[in-house]
C-alpha positions as CSV (number, residue, x, y, z in Angstrom):
1,M,27.5,-0.4,-9.7
2,T,23.9,-0.2,-8.5
3,S,23.8,-1.0,-4.8
4,F,20.7,-2.0,-2.8
5,V,20.6,-2.9,0.9
6,V,19.0,-5.0,3.5
7,Q,19.4,-3.4,6.9
8,R,18.3,-4.2,10.5
9,D,18.0,-1.2,12.7
10,G,20.2,0.9,10.5
11,R,23.0,-1.5,9.7
12,A,23.6,-4.3,7.3
13,A,21.6,-7.4,8.3
14,T,23.4,-10.6,8.8
15,V,22.3,-14.1,7.6
16,R,22.0,-15.1,11.3
17,E,19.6,-12.2,11.9
18,L,17.5,-12.8,8.8
19,A,17.2,-16.6,9.2
20,P,14.5,-16.5,12.0
21,L,12.5,-13.9,10.0
22,A,12.4,-16.1,6.9
23,F,10.2,-18.5,8.9
24,A,8.0,-15.9,10.7
25,G,4.9,-14.1,9.7
26,Y,4.0,-11.7,12.6
27,A,5.1,-8.3,11.4
28,H,3.8,-5.2,9.5
29,F,5.4,-3.0,6.9
30,T,5.1,0.1,4.7
31,A,6.3,0.4,1.1
32,M,7.4,3.7,-0.6
33,Q,9.0,5.1,-3.6
34,V,12.1,7.2,-2.9
35,R,13.1,9.8,-5.5
36,G,16.3,11.7,-5.1
37,G,16.4,10.6,-1.4
38,R,13.0,12.1,-0.8
39,V,9.5,10.6,-0.2
40,R,5.9,11.8,-0.7
41,G,3.7,11.3,2.4
42,L,6.4,10.5,4.8
43,D,4.2,11.5,7.7
44,L,1.6,9.0,6.5
45,H,4.2,6.2,6.4
46,L,5.4,7.0,9.9
47,E,1.9,7.1,11.3
48,R,1.1,3.8,9.6
49,L,4.2,2.1,11.2
50,R,3.4,3.8,14.6
51,S,-0.2,2.7,14.8
52,A,0.4,-0.8,13.5
53,S,3.2,-1.3,16.0
54,K,0.8,-0.3,18.8
55,E,-1.8,-2.7,17.5
56,L,0.5,-5.7,17.0
57,F,3.2,-5.1,19.7
58,G,1.6,-2.7,22.2
59,R,4.4,-0.2,21.7
60,A,6.0,1.8,18.9
61,L,9.5,3.2,18.2
62,P,9.9,7.0,18.1
63,D,9.3,8.4,14.6
64,E,12.8,9.9,14.4
65,R,14.4,6.6,15.2
66,V,12.5,4.9,12.4
67,R,13.3,7.8,10.1
68,S,17.0,7.4,10.8
69,F,16.8,3.7,9.7
70,L,15.1,4.7,6.5
71,R,17.7,7.4,5.9
72,A,20.6,4.9,6.5
73,A,19.1,2.6,3.9
74,V,19.2,5.1,1.1
75,E,22.5,6.8,1.9
76,G,25.2,5.9,-0.5
77,G,22.8,4.0,-2.8
78,P,20.9,5.0,-5.9
79,A,18.9,8.2,-5.7
80,D,15.7,6.5,-6.8
81,V,14.7,3.2,-5.1
82,S,11.7,1.3,-3.9
83,L,11.9,0.9,-0.1
84,V,10.1,-1.5,2.2
85,A,10.3,-1.0,6.0
86,T,9.1,-4.0,8.0
87,V,8.6,-3.8,11.8
88,Y,8.7,-7.0,13.8
89,S,9.3,-8.2,17.4
90,P,12.5,-10.1,18.4
91,A,10.2,-12.2,20.5
92,G,8.9,-13.8,17.3
93,E,5.5,-15.3,16.9
94,F,3.5,-18.0,18.8
95,T,4.8,-16.5,22.1
96,V,3.6,-13.9,24.6
97,A,6.0,-10.9,24.3
98,G,6.9,-9.0,27.5
99,P,7.3,-5.2,27.7
100,E,11.1,-5.6,27.2
101,A,10.6,-6.8,23.6
102,E,11.2,-3.6,21.7
103,P,10.2,-3.7,18.0
104,E,13.0,-3.8,15.4
105,V,13.0,-2.5,11.9
106,L,14.1,-4.3,8.7
107,V,14.6,-2.1,5.7
108,R,15.1,-3.3,2.1
109,T,15.7,-1.3,-1.0
110,G,15.4,-2.3,-4.6
111,P,14.8,-0.9,-8.1
112,A,12.4,2.1,-8.4
113,A,9.0,1.1,-9.7
114,S,6.0,2.9,-11.3
115,G,3.4,0.1,-11.6
116,P,1.7,-1.4,-14.7
117,R,0.5,0.7,-17.6
118,G,-3.0,-0.8,-17.6
119,P,-5.9,-0.7,-18.2
120,L,-6.6,-3.7,-15.9
121,A,-9.3,-6.3,-15.7
122,L,-10.2,-7.3,-12.1
123,A,-11.9,-10.5,-10.9
124,P,-14.2,-9.9,-8.0
125,V,-13.7,-12.5,-5.2
126,G,-15.3,-12.8,-1.8
127,H,-12.6,-12.0,0.8
128,E,-12.1,-9.9,3.9
129,R,-8.6,-9.4,5.3
130,F,-7.8,-10.0,8.9
131,L,-7.0,-6.7,10.7
132,P,-7.7,-4.8,7.5
133,A,-6.4,-1.5,8.8
134,V,-3.0,-3.0,9.3
135,K,-0.5,-3.6,6.4
136,H,0.7,-6.9,7.9
137,V,2.8,-9.7,6.4
138,G,1.8,-13.3,5.9
139,E,-1.2,-12.9,3.7
140,P,-1.2,-15.9,1.3
141,A,-4.8,-15.0,0.1
142,K,-3.5,-12.0,-1.8
143,T,-1.2,-14.1,-4.0
144,H,-3.6,-16.9,-4.2
145,F,-6.4,-14.8,-5.5
146,L,-4.1,-12.9,-7.9
147,R,-3.0,-16.2,-9.4
148,R,-6.5,-17.5,-9.7
149,A,-7.6,-14.3,-11.3
150,A,-4.7,-14.6,-13.8
151,D,-5.7,-18.2,-14.6
152,Q,-9.2,-16.9,-15.5
153,G,-7.8,-14.2,-17.9
154,F,-7.9,-11.3,-15.5
155,D,-4.9,-9.1,-14.4
156,D,-5.7,-9.1,-10.7
157,A,-8.4,-9.6,-8.1
158,V,-10.6,-7.2,-6.2
159,F,-12.2,-8.1,-2.9
160,V,-15.9,-8.2,-2.1
161,D,-17.0,-8.3,1.6
162,R,-19.8,-10.3,3.1
163,R,-22.2,-7.4,2.4
164,G,-21.4,-7.4,-1.3
165,R,-19.3,-4.2,-1.1
166,L,-16.1,-3.7,-3.1
167,S,-13.4,-2.9,-0.7
168,E,-9.8,-3.1,-2.1
169,G,-7.5,-5.1,-4.4
170,T,-4.8,-7.6,-3.5
171,I,-2.2,-4.8,-3.2
172,W,-4.3,-1.8,-4.3
173,N,-6.8,0.7,-3.1
174,L,-9.8,1.5,-5.4
175,A,-11.1,4.8,-6.5
176,F,-14.1,5.6,-8.8
177,W,-15.3,8.6,-10.8
178,D,-19.0,9.4,-11.2
179,G,-18.5,12.2,-13.8
180,A,-18.4,14.9,-11.1
181,E,-16.8,13.5,-8.0
182,V,-14.1,11.1,-6.9
183,V,-15.9,8.2,-5.1
184,W,-14.1,6.1,-2.5
185,P,-15.6,2.7,-1.5
186,A,-17.1,2.4,2.0
187,A,-15.8,-0.9,3.5
188,E,-13.2,-2.2,5.9
189,M,-9.9,-1.9,4.2
190,L,-6.3,-0.7,4.4
191,T,-6.1,3.1,4.0
192,G,-3.1,3.4,1.6
193,T,-0.5,6.1,1.9
194,T,-1.0,7.0,-1.7
195,M,-4.7,7.1,-1.1
196,G,-4.1,9.5,1.8
197,I,-1.9,11.7,-0.3
198,V,-4.4,11.9,-3.2
199,R,-7.3,12.6,-0.9
200,R,-5.7,15.6,0.9
201,Q,-4.3,17.0,-2.4
202,L,-7.7,16.7,-4.1
203,D,-9.1,18.7,-1.1
204,R,-6.5,21.4,-1.8
205,L,-7.4,21.4,-5.5
206,G,-11.1,21.8,-4.6
207,V,-12.1,18.5,-6.2
208,R,-15.2,17.0,-4.7
209,Q,-15.0,13.6,-3.0
210,R,-17.3,11.3,-1.2
211,V,-17.4,7.9,0.3
212,R,-20.2,5.4,-0.5
213,E,-20.9,1.7,-0.6
214,I,-20.2,0.3,-4.1
215,T,-21.3,-3.1,-5.3
216,V,-20.7,-4.8,-8.6
217,D,-24.3,-3.9,-9.5
218,D,-23.5,-0.2,-9.0
219,L,-20.6,-0.2,-11.5
220,P,-22.7,0.6,-14.7
221,E,-23.6,4.0,-13.2
222,L,-19.9,5.0,-12.7
223,A,-17.7,6.8,-15.3
224,G,-14.3,5.3,-14.5
225,A,-12.2,3.4,-12.0
226,V,-8.6,3.0,-11.0
227,V,-6.4,1.2,-8.6
228,M,-3.5,2.9,-6.7
229,N,-0.7,1.9,-4.4
230,S,2.8,3.0,-3.5
231,W,3.9,2.5,-7.2
232,T,1.3,4.8,-8.7
233,P,-1.7,7.1,-7.9
234,G,-3.8,5.6,-10.6
235,V,-3.9,2.8,-13.1
236,A,-7.1,2.6,-15.1
237,V,-9.5,-0.4,-14.6
238,H,-11.5,-1.2,-17.7
239,R,-13.5,-4.2,-16.4
240,I,-14.5,-5.7,-13.0
241,G,-15.9,-9.1,-13.5
242,Q,-18.0,-8.9,-16.7
243,V,-18.9,-5.2,-16.2
244,P,-17.0,-2.8,-18.5
245,L,-15.9,0.6,-17.2
246,P,-15.1,3.7,-19.3
247,P,-11.4,4.6,-19.7
248,A,-11.8,8.1,-18.1
249,P,-8.3,9.4,-19.0
250,G,-9.2,12.8,-17.4
251,F,-9.9,11.0,-14.1
252,V,-6.5,9.2,-14.2
253,D,-4.7,12.5,-15.1
254,L,-6.5,14.2,-12.2
255,L,-5.2,11.7,-9.7
256,H,-1.7,11.9,-11.0
257,R,-1.8,15.7,-10.8
258,A,-3.0,15.5,-7.2
259,Y,-0.3,13.1,-6.3
260,G,2.3,15.2,-8.0
261,A,1.2,18.2,-6.0
262,E,2.4,16.5,-2.8
263,P,5.8,17.7,-1.9
264,L,8.8,15.3,-1.7
265,V,10.2,15.3,1.9
266,S,13.8,14.4,2.7
267,L,14.2,11.3,4.9
């Protein structure tokens, strides 16, 4: 029988332990795809959890301790799973936590995922995330804008900041192709782990990349667009608002090739 887990600090979480968390929203997390007990970009996930813990709690757990919790969650379960590791403080929210409040880690596993097939149509909406560099919980705007976009016939939403720049999707990073280079949007956003993997592997492949501000008005000059997250390194985007984008299958293949070049690392 397929077995998935919910663990707190490396052991099965009890209802009593989970109950307070069901009503709290001050925490951060990372999501990853585990294949054969191994993960791509493990160093990026650990760095994300470390830096976010320092930002939210003023302290972080040692990487090896966090890694042991991830390892405990996948041992004895399916070889391929989706895994979410959430870090929170036992002091809860709406309180001032003292230095004795050490962060704790909640790990959940579930069925492996690979994302939608695409291509996707994205509705541009004006929105800027609070603490955009932190992958924190309690963001109703993401689901709200996703559902509003779906009501309007789109697949998802993409955020536009106060300067008119495209930044990120609800749960996605954006990447564009200008026919010669991979273009990453310049704006305040969450730097995704898949984005980090793809960028360093594109460097190793000798593929040119650059960062520039991109607005909806700039889209007609581009030759392709994708979204990416922990599910996938690239799902084609065929329209943002009313602006069509070329399918660019070669661009999508390039991103998948770069992602596949990243070695899987044992937890």
